[in-house]
Each structure stands twice: as structure tokens, then as C-alpha cells.
C-alpha positions as CSV (number, residue, x, y, z in Angstrom):
1,M,10.2,-3.4,2.0
2,T,8.3,-5.4,-0.4
3,N,5.9,-7.4,1.7
4,R,2.4,-6.9,0.3
5,P,-0.8,-8.1,1.9
6,P,-2.6,-10.8,0.0
7,E,-5.4,-8.3,-0.8
8,V,-3.0,-6.1,-2.6
9,D,-1.7,-9.0,-4.6
10,A,-5.3,-9.9,-5.5
11,W,-6.0,-6.3,-6.6
12,I,-2.9,-6.4,-8.8
13,D,-3.8,-9.8,-10.3
14,D,-7.2,-8.4,-11.2
15,L,-5.6,-5.7,-13.5
16,D,-5.4,-6.4,-17.2
17,A,-1.8,-7.1,-18.4
18,T,-1.1,-3.6,-19.6
19,D,-2.3,-2.0,-16.4
20,R,-0.4,-4.6,-14.3
21,D,2.8,-3.7,-16.1
22,L,2.1,0.0,-15.4
23,Y,1.4,-0.7,-11.8
24,H,4.6,-2.7,-11.4
25,A,6.6,0.2,-13.0
26,I,5.0,2.6,-10.5
27,E,5.5,0.3,-7.5
28,T,9.1,-0.2,-8.4
29,T,9.7,3.6,-8.5
30,I,7.8,4.1,-5.2
31,L,9.8,1.3,-3.4
32,A,13.1,2.6,-4.9
33,T,12.7,5.8,-2.8
34,G,13.5,3.7,0.3
35,L,10.8,5.6,2.2
36,V,8.0,3.0,2.3
37,E,7.7,1.4,5.7
38,Q,4.5,-0.5,5.0
39,I,2.2,-1.5,2.2
40,V,-1.5,-1.8,3.2
41,F,-4.8,-2.4,1.6
42,S,-6.7,0.8,2.6
43,Y,-10.2,1.6,1.2
44,K,-9.7,-1.4,-1.1
45,L,-6.6,0.2,-2.7
46,P,-2.9,-0.5,-2.4
47,T,-1.4,2.2,-0.2
48,F,2.3,2.8,0.5
49,K,2.9,4.3,3.9
50,R,5.6,6.0,5.9
51,G,4.2,6.8,9.3
52,N,0.8,8.3,8.7
53,R,1.7,9.6,5.3
54,P,0.2,7.6,2.4
55,V,0.6,7.3,-1.3
56,T,-2.3,5.4,-2.8
57,V,-2.7,3.9,-6.2
58,A,-6.0,3.2,-8.0
59,R,-7.1,2.2,-11.5
60,W,-8.9,4.5,-13.8
61,K,-10.1,4.0,-17.4
62,G,-6.8,5.2,-18.9
63,G,-4.3,3.6,-16.6
64,I,-3.3,3.9,-12.9
65,S,-3.7,7.0,-10.7
66,L,-1.6,8.0,-7.7
67,S,-2.8,10.1,-4.8
68,T,-1.2,11.8,-1.8
69,R,-2.5,13.5,1.3
70,D,-0.7,16.8,0.5
71,P,-1.4,18.6,-2.8
72,A,2.1,20.2,-3.1
73,P,3.9,17.1,-4.5
74,I,1.1,16.7,-7.1
75,E,1.3,20.4,-8.1
76,Q,5.1,20.1,-8.5
77,F,4.7,17.0,-10.6
78,R,2.0,18.6,-12.7
79,A,4.2,21.6,-13.4
80,K,6.6,19.3,-15.1
81,H,3.9,17.2,-16.8
82,P,0.9,19.6,-17.5
83,D,-0.5,17.1,-20.0
84,L,-1.2,14.6,-17.3
85,T,-4.5,15.0,-15.6
86,G,-5.9,14.3,-12.1
87,G,-7.3,16.0,-9.1
88,K,-6.0,18.3,-6.4
89,I,-4.2,15.4,-4.7
90,S,-4.0,12.9,-7.6
91,I,-2.2,12.3,-10.9
92,Q,-3.4,10.0,-13.6
93,L,-0.6,8.0,-15.3
94,R,-1.6,6.8,-18.7
95,R,-1.0,3.2,-19.9
96,D,-0.1,4.5,-23.3
97,R,2.8,6.7,-22.1
98,P,6.1,6.0,-20.4
99,V,6.3,6.6,-16.7
100,P,8.4,9.6,-15.8
101,H,10.2,7.6,-13.1
102,E,12.6,10.4,-11.9
103,D,9.7,12.9,-11.5
104,L,7.5,10.3,-10.0
105,A,10.2,9.4,-7.4
106,E,10.4,13.1,-6.5
107,L,6.7,13.2,-6.0
108,V,6.7,10.1,-3.8
109,T,9.7,11.4,-1.8
110,A,8.0,14.7,-1.2
111,A,4.7,13.0,-0.2
112,L,6.2,10.4,2.1
113,A,8.9,12.7,3.6
114,S,6.5,15.6,4.2
115,E,5.5,16.5,7.7
116,H,2.1,17.8,6.7
């Protein structure tokens, strides 16, 4: 599933080159889980959905953040990467650090497969 609405493409095009590369790395990992049924532009942000379970990406001053509806996947990710900040249901991925793809895939899988 890779069909993105034009609003998502425009959002990506508006990123600077470094953040665009980070976004694409994150998107590739999210899509590789095979769980995404739909990509939507929700609250002016790219959102990957499976049923009613979303994983949303946003930009922040240091890179790209990712948020879920359920805090458990974020807590599990943060236990492995305590140096990454965020909120109760979000994690901030820094543009100056490599993406922990395997752990990010676990986070996304937990968030999209969750029945919460």
C-alpha cells in the first residue's frame, strides 16, 4: 500500500531535504510492516491507518515525530531508546541520528495491530 493523497505528497515536498530523507526512512519502515491499509491526511498530518488505529507523523524542530493512539508501544520503544524524547503517545526521531528501523517497526506493528 503506497498510495498517498496529494496533500501528504505536498506536506512531504514542504520538508527540507534532511527531514524529507528522514520522513522517507520512517515511511519505508512503516510500510514494510505490511499493516498499513490506508494513508490519509488527518489534522494536516500524514497518518498511516489500519482500521481505526493510526500512526501519525509530524515535523518538529529536531526532525520528525511519530505518534500513536496507545502509549504502550511508545513506552516499549522508549525503554530501548531512553535518549529519544517525546510525549506519552509520541516519539521524536532526530535528523542527526540513524533511525532504529527494527525497533521502529516493532513500535508500528504494536500500534497498528493493537486492539486498544
